[in-house]
Structure formats: structure tokens, C-alpha cells
C-alpha positions as CSV (number, residue, x, y, z in Angstrom):
1,M,88.8,117.9,81.9
2,D,87.8,114.2,82.1
3,L,84.2,114.4,81.0
4,E,83.6,110.4,81.4
5,F,80.6,110.9,83.7
6,L,78.7,112.2,80.6
7,S,76.5,109.5,78.8
8,P,75.6,109.8,75.2
9,V,72.3,111.0,73.7
10,E,69.7,108.4,73.7
11,Q,69.6,106.1,70.5
12,V,66.1,106.7,69.9
13,V,66.7,110.4,69.6
14,L,69.4,110.0,67.1
15,A,67.3,107.5,64.8
16,H,64.5,110.3,65.1
17,N,66.9,113.0,64.1
18,E,67.8,111.3,60.9
19,L,64.3,111.8,59.6
20,L,64.3,115.5,60.4
21,P,64.5,118.4,57.8
22,K,68.2,119.8,57.2
23,Q,67.0,123.1,58.7
24,S,65.9,121.6,62.0
25,L,68.0,122.3,65.2
26,G,68.7,118.6,65.5
27,R,70.4,118.5,62.4
28,N,72.8,121.6,63.0
29,I,74.2,120.8,66.5
30,Q,77.1,118.7,67.5
31,I,75.8,115.6,69.5
32,H,77.3,113.4,72.0
33,T,77.0,109.9,70.7
34,E,78.1,106.5,71.7
35,A,79.8,106.0,68.4
36,G,81.5,109.5,68.1
37,G,81.9,110.5,71.7
38,I,82.1,113.7,73.3
39,P,82.5,116.5,70.5
40,D,85.3,118.9,70.5
41,L,84.6,121.8,72.6
42,E,86.8,124.2,70.7
43,G,84.7,127.0,69.3
44,V,81.5,126.0,71.0
45,Q,79.2,128.7,72.3
46,I,76.3,126.9,73.8
47,A,76.4,123.4,75.7
48,M,73.4,121.5,76.9
49,V,73.1,118.6,79.5
50,A,70.1,116.6,80.7
51,V,70.4,115.8,84.3
52,N,67.7,113.2,85.3
53,E,68.2,113.5,89.1
54,T,65.1,113.8,91.2
55,R,65.9,112.1,94.5
56,N,65.8,115.4,96.4
57,G,62.8,116.6,94.5
58,S,59.7,117.7,96.6
59,V,57.2,115.7,94.3
60,R,58.2,112.1,93.9
61,K,56.2,111.8,90.5
62,Y,59.0,113.5,88.8
63,E,61.1,110.5,89.0
64,R,60.0,109.0,85.5
65,V,60.8,111.7,83.1
66,Q,62.2,110.6,79.8
67,M,64.7,113.2,78.7
68,S,64.8,111.7,75.1
69,D,61.1,113.1,74.7
70,F,62.3,116.6,75.5
71,R,65.3,116.2,73.0
72,R,62.9,115.0,70.3
73,S,60.7,118.0,70.8
74,L,63.6,120.4,70.7
75,Y,65.6,118.9,67.7
76,K,62.5,119.1,65.5
77,L,62.3,122.9,66.0
78,F,63.7,125.0,63.0
79,L,66.7,127.1,63.6
80,G,66.5,130.8,63.9
81,N,68.8,133.3,62.2
82,W,71.9,132.0,64.4
83,N,75.7,132.0,64.3
84,S,76.2,130.4,67.4
85,S,77.8,127.0,67.7
86,I,75.8,124.5,69.9
87,V,76.5,120.9,71.4
88,D,74.3,118.6,73.3
89,L,76.7,116.6,75.7
90,G,74.2,114.1,76.6
91,N,73.1,113.1,80.1
92,I,74.6,113.3,83.7
93,E,72.9,110.0,85.1
94,P,72.2,110.0,88.6
95,G,75.2,109.0,90.6
96,E,75.4,106.7,93.6
97,S,74.4,109.3,96.0
98,V,72.8,112.6,95.3
99,E,75.9,114.5,96.1
100,D,77.9,112.4,93.3
101,T,75.2,114.0,90.9
102,Y,75.9,117.4,92.2
103,F,79.7,117.1,92.3
104,A,79.6,116.1,88.5
105,L,77.3,118.9,87.4
106,A,79.4,121.5,89.6
107,R,82.4,120.3,87.8
108,L,81.0,120.6,84.3
109,T,79.5,124.0,85.3
110,E,83.0,125.3,86.3
111,E,84.5,123.8,83.2
112,L,82.4,125.3,80.7
113,V,82.1,128.9,82.5
114,K,86.0,128.9,82.2
115,R,85.7,128.1,78.7
116,Q,83.1,130.8,78.4
117,I,80.6,128.1,77.1
118,N,77.1,128.8,78.0
119,L,75.4,126.0,79.8
120,I,71.8,124.9,79.5
121,V,70.9,122.1,82.1
122,L,67.4,120.2,81.6
123,G,66.4,118.7,85.0
124,G,65.6,117.0,87.1
125,S,64.6,118.8,90.3
126,Q,65.3,122.2,91.1
127,D,67.8,121.4,93.8
128,L,70.3,121.0,91.0
129,T,70.6,124.8,91.0
130,Y,72.7,124.3,94.0
131,A,75.0,122.2,92.1
132,T,75.4,124.9,89.3
133,Y,75.9,127.6,91.9
134,R,79.0,125.4,93.5
135,G,80.4,125.3,90.0
136,F,81.5,129.0,90.6
137,D,83.4,128.3,93.7
138,K,86.8,128.2,92.3
139,L,86.4,131.1,89.7
140,E,86.8,133.9,92.2
141,Q,83.7,135.9,91.4
142,M,80.5,136.8,93.2
143,V,77.2,135.3,91.7
144,N,73.8,136.7,91.0
145,L,71.1,134.0,91.0
146,V,67.5,134.6,89.5
147,A,64.8,132.0,90.1
148,V,61.6,132.0,88.1
149,D,59.4,130.4,90.7
150,G,56.2,130.9,92.6
151,R,58.2,129.9,96.0
152,F,61.2,131.4,97.3
153,D,62.4,127.6,98.5
154,F,64.1,128.6,101.8
155,G,62.9,125.9,103.6
156,S,63.8,125.7,107.4
157,A,67.2,126.0,108.7
158,D,67.8,122.4,109.9
159,E,66.2,120.9,106.8
160,S,68.3,118.7,104.4
161,I,68.6,120.1,100.7
162,S,65.6,119.4,98.5
163,S,63.9,121.4,95.5
164,A,62.0,123.2,98.2
165,S,64.9,124.2,100.4
166,Y,68.0,124.6,98.1
167,L,68.0,128.4,98.4
168,S,68.7,128.1,102.3
169,K,71.8,125.9,101.5
170,I,73.0,128.6,99.0
171,V,72.7,131.5,101.6
172,V,74.2,129.6,104.5
173,D,76.8,127.3,103.0
174,Q,80.6,128.2,102.7
175,P,82.2,129.5,100.4
176,N,79.5,132.2,100.3
177,N,79.7,133.4,96.5
178,L,76.0,134.9,96.5
179,F,75.7,138.5,95.9
180,N,72.2,138.7,95.2
181,F,69.2,136.5,94.5
182,S,66.0,137.7,92.8
183,N,62.8,135.8,92.5
184,L,60.4,136.2,89.5
185,G,56.7,135.4,89.9
186,Y,56.3,134.6,93.4
187,Q,52.9,133.7,94.6
188,T,52.1,135.1,98.1
189,Y,50.1,132.2,99.3
190,Y,52.8,129.8,98.7
191,N,55.2,131.5,100.8
192,A,55.0,132.1,104.7
193,Q,55.2,135.7,105.7
194,E,58.5,135.1,107.6
195,E,60.1,134.1,104.1
196,I,58.8,137.2,102.4
197,D,60.2,139.2,105.4
198,L,63.6,137.4,105.2
199,M,63.8,138.4,101.5
200,G,63.6,142.0,102.6
201,K,66.1,141.6,105.4
202,L,68.8,140.0,103.0
203,F,68.0,142.7,100.6
204,F,66.9,140.2,98.0
205,D,64.7,141.2,95.1
206,A,61.1,139.6,94.6
207,Y,58.6,140.4,92.1
208,R,55.0,139.2,92.3
209,L,53.4,137.1,89.7
210,G,50.9,139.9,88.8
211,E,53.8,142.4,88.8
212,V,55.6,140.5,85.9
213,I,52.5,139.5,84.2
214,N,51.3,143.1,83.9
215,D,54.6,144.2,82.5
216,V,57.0,141.5,81.6
217,T,59.8,144.0,80.7
218,V,60.6,144.4,84.4
219,V,62.4,141.0,84.0
220,E,65.0,142.5,81.5
221,P,67.3,144.5,84.0
222,V,66.9,141.7,86.6
223,M,68.4,139.0,84.0
224,R,70.7,141.7,82.9
225,D,72.6,141.2,86.0
226,A,72.1,137.4,86.4
227,D,74.9,134.7,86.2
228,V,72.7,131.8,86.8
229,V,69.0,131.4,85.9
230,S,66.8,128.6,87.4
231,L,63.3,128.2,85.9
232,D,60.9,125.9,88.0
233,M,58.2,124.7,85.6
234,T,55.7,124.9,88.4
235,S,55.9,128.5,87.9
236,V,54.0,128.0,84.6
237,R,50.2,127.4,85.0
238,S,48.6,123.9,84.7
239,A,46.5,124.8,81.7
240,D,49.8,125.5,79.7
241,L,51.4,122.3,80.6
242,G,49.1,119.5,79.7
243,S,46.6,117.3,81.4
244,D,49.1,115.5,83.8
245,A,50.4,118.6,85.3
246,Q,47.2,119.6,87.5
247,L,49.3,121.2,90.4
248,H,49.0,124.9,89.9
249,P,46.1,126.7,88.6
250,N,47.9,130.1,88.4
251,G,51.3,131.1,86.9
252,F,52.7,132.4,83.7
253,D,51.4,131.5,80.4
254,G,53.4,129.9,77.8
255,R,54.0,133.1,75.8
256,E,55.2,135.0,79.3
257,I,57.6,132.1,80.1
258,C,59.2,132.1,76.5
259,A,59.5,135.9,76.8
260,I,61.2,135.6,80.2
261,A,63.6,132.9,78.7
262,R,64.4,135.2,75.8
263,Y,65.3,137.9,78.2
264,A,67.7,135.4,80.1
265,G,69.3,134.6,76.9
266,I,69.8,138.4,75.7
267,S,71.7,138.8,78.9
268,D,75.6,139.2,78.4
269,K,76.1,137.9,81.9
270,V,74.0,134.6,82.2
271,S,76.3,131.7,82.0
272,V,74.0,128.8,83.1
273,F,70.2,128.6,82.3
274,G,68.4,125.7,84.1
275,V,64.8,124.2,83.4
276,Y,63.8,122.0,86.2
277,E,60.7,120.0,87.6
278,C,59.7,118.7,84.1
279,L,56.8,116.1,83.5
280,N,56.3,113.9,80.3
281,N,53.3,114.7,78.1
282,S,53.3,116.1,74.7
283,Q,52.3,119.5,75.7
284,F,54.7,119.9,78.4
285,E,57.7,118.7,76.1
286,Q,56.7,121.1,73.5
287,L,56.5,124.1,75.8
288,V,60.0,123.1,77.3
289,A,61.4,122.9,73.8
290,Q,60.1,126.4,72.9
291,I,61.5,127.8,76.2
292,L,65.1,126.4,75.3
293,W,64.6,127.8,71.6
294,Y,63.9,131.1,72.8
295,Y,66.5,131.2,75.3
296,I,69.1,130.2,72.4
297,E,67.2,133.0,70.2
298,G,68.0,135.3,72.9
299,Y,71.6,134.4,73.2
300,N,72.2,135.0,69.4
301,C,70.8,138.6,69.9
302,R,73.1,139.6,72.7
303,K,74.7,143.1,72.2
304,K,77.8,142.5,74.4
305,D,77.6,145.9,76.0
306,Y,77.6,144.9,79.5
307,P,80.3,147.2,81.2
308,F,82.2,144.3,83.1
309,S,85.4,146.4,83.2
310,S,85.0,150.0,82.6
311,I,82.9,152.6,81.0
312,D,84.1,154.2,77.6
313,D,82.9,156.3,74.7
314,N,80.2,153.7,73.9
315,Y,78.2,155.0,76.9
316,E,76.6,158.4,77.5
317,K,77.0,159.5,81.2
318,Y,74.0,161.4,83.1
319,I,74.7,163.0,86.4
320,V,71.9,163.3,88.6
321,P,72.2,165.7,91.8
322,M,70.9,164.2,94.6
323,E,70.4,165.6,98.3
324,D,73.7,163.8,99.5
325,A,75.7,163.1,96.5
326,D,75.6,163.0,92.6
327,V,74.4,159.7,91.2
328,N,75.9,158.6,87.9
329,F,73.7,156.9,85.1
330,F,75.0,155.3,82.0
331,K,73.2,154.7,78.6
332,S,74.7,152.3,76.1
333,N,74.9,153.9,72.7
334,L,74.8,150.3,71.2
335,S,71.6,148.9,72.8
336,G,70.0,152.0,74.6
337,R,70.2,150.2,77.7
338,W,70.8,151.9,81.2
339,W,72.9,151.3,84.3
340,V,73.4,153.2,87.7
341,E,76.4,153.5,89.5
342,V,76.0,152.4,93.1
343,S,79.4,153.4,94.9
344,E,82.9,154.4,94.1
345,N,83.9,153.3,97.6
346,E,87.5,152.0,97.5
347,L,87.0,150.1,100.8
348,L,84.4,147.8,99.4
349,G,87.0,145.0,98.6
350,N,87.7,143.5,95.1
351,K,84.9,141.1,95.3
352,F,82.2,143.7,94.9
353,K,83.9,146.0,92.1
354,R,82.2,144.3,89.4
355,H,78.8,145.2,91.1
356,T,79.5,149.0,91.3
357,L,77.2,149.1,88.1
358,I,73.8,147.5,88.4
359,P,71.2,147.6,85.6
360,C,68.2,149.9,85.6
361,T,65.7,151.5,83.2
362,H,65.0,154.8,81.6
363,H,62.3,155.0,83.8
364,D,64.5,154.7,86.7
365,Y,66.6,157.5,85.5
366,L,63.6,159.7,85.2
367,E,62.4,158.9,88.8
368,A,66.0,159.7,90.0
369,C,65.5,163.2,88.3
370,N,62.4,163.5,90.7
371,N,64.9,162.5,93.7
372,K,63.7,158.9,94.0
373,L,66.6,156.0,93.5
374,P,65.4,152.7,92.3
375,E,64.9,150.2,95.2
376,R,67.5,147.8,93.5
377,W,70.3,150.6,93.9
378,W,69.3,150.9,97.7
379,K,69.4,147.0,98.4
380,A,72.7,147.0,96.5
381,Y,74.1,149.7,98.3
382,K,73.1,148.2,101.6
383,K,74.5,144.9,100.9
384,M,77.9,146.6,100.1
385,M,77.9,148.4,103.3
386,V,77.4,145.2,105.5
């Protein structure tokens, strides 16, 4: 693939990198430089790219973000006990039009997913999520999208795409590859009741901020089934983002957002992890760096036990008799995680076959034993019947 649209990492970052300890992240990854060019992607497992595109952002002040400051904060962190090969591909500069930027990011997403290289996107406004989603168009698979956001970002039907309306474009535009959308951390007063009702009508999943804060482990089965994760930094409370981010008094704190990022990294299915709506101040930059660090930490803890094709002897099967039919639960002997089988209907078509098993928890199994199936099971079943 031609990657000429990628520009190298800034020289100021490279100069700073030379002064870092040998155990730091920046000294242990491959970096796209002007002198060395784009590193060979053979054997690479994680690739990072910065996309400073904000023309469709909903807040104009995000335009002056310096990606070099985020890189310096990330590079100076020490490595974990990792064995993954990481590359910083540099930047996708804003194209002549926003659509040009979308096209470049979609092409990069497609190429890296085909190569089974995990992509980290540092944005830029959150409408870039649409571009990463479009990167799956030619891959012949349905996509599960998870947004960590206080808002659903539906927008109005006739509204042009923006960071506040990109989800409408994903739902409406063809080809429609979206199987499920999940929101983590929505705040009711930021969303019209019509949007909340629409989430239910589309059988999408939504978890209120208080629900996630009360028990952050609810994030794990949601992330386990995600292909693309979009993290809006406005979902973090301003107190944890520094003096320049006085926009949102409620939200996740720094520890919670890092835990969420780690759950995303642990998921065997997540191929794209994007962090968007960033601002330049020291506290903000350090928190974003730590979010990315925790995502990479999670990636290096993957168990690789997601049942992509079939269930084998590595899973224990539990059959729960229900009123209409038996429901099958499966527990991984490797990680102890649970899945529930939604349907074996041969008429569902090839595009849904990978979704017949959905992640759940041990608590869901116990509830099923009391004749109560998980809500996510019902939503997946209804979507398959449409």
C-alpha cells in the first residue's frame, strides 16, 4: 500500500527522544522519521498515527492542538512487561478537504486491519471515527462500535457530518456494516429524550455514567465484542484535564478512563482505538499518554480466547433450560470469561454468523438460571430477526 500521505514524526519530538532513558517507550518503538522513512511493518502488532483534523469538530478551539506535545508525554513513559512490536507511523495531515483526510485514514485502517496490526488513532475531532469505520467496507465483516462519550452524537437527519453527528452517518450511509453500537458513560442531560428512545429502537446498548462509575467491570463484556473504540476526551471531567478544559464538570476521573482503556486493549477483537477531542495543556497531555499506555498494556495481556470460529475443548458448556428453548453458555478455561449463544438459525445469513456468540458475565449465567436472559442477548436476537 502507498503510504505517502503519512508525514514523519516532528523533529522536536525526535530530539527530545534522544535524551530519554533506554527503558522508555520512545526508545523502544520504531518511528517514522524524515531521514529513515516509514518503518517496515513486517511483524508489527501495534501502529499509532496522529490525525490533527478538526474542521468538522463541534468546538473550534480544538484546532491548535500540537500532536508533538502528546508524543513527548507518551514517549517518556516506561515500558511495561510487553512483547509487542510498536511503530509510530507519524501524522496524517489535514487534506485539501475533510473528505481527503477521511479517505486517507480509512485506507490506512483497511490496510492495517488486513495485516492484523492494531491501530491507535490520536485525534483530532471525533468525526474521525466515521473514517475508521469506513475502513472496514472492503473487509466483508460487520462492525461493532463502542463510544466512550457523554453524548450519543446522533445529530439531526439533515445535518452534515461533524463530531456531534457522525453516528447518524454511520447508521444511515451505505454500505451499512454496523451490527451494534454501544455507548459508555452517557449523561442524560446532554441527550434529547428522542435520542435515548432511538437507542432503544435500534437495539443499541447504552450505559449511564453513574452505572459505569459504580462498577467499571460492566465495560469488559462490551469491549470484548468491539471492533472499533472511540474515546471522546470530553467524557472525562474537566477537573482531571487541566485548567484549559473547563467544559464538563461531570465525567470519568483519570483512573476510571485508564481502566476503560485497558479493558479495550484486553479485548481480542478491538482493531482500532481512537482518542479524540484533545487539548494542549500539561495535565491533559499526560492523561492521554497514560490512557494510551494502559491500552497498550491491555493489548499485551490479551488471552486470545475469543471464539471467532468455533467452540472447542478449551470451553466448558452450560445448558440452561428456559421456557421456550435451551440457552447455551460457554466459559473459557483460559480466562474464565463467559459467552452466551444467541441463535443457531441457519437463515440469518453469513454476515451474522460471527455474532451468534456474545460476551456476557458469570452473573448473566446465574440470572439465566433464574429464567432471566441478559438484555444484550435480547437486543442481539431482535437485530438478527429484523
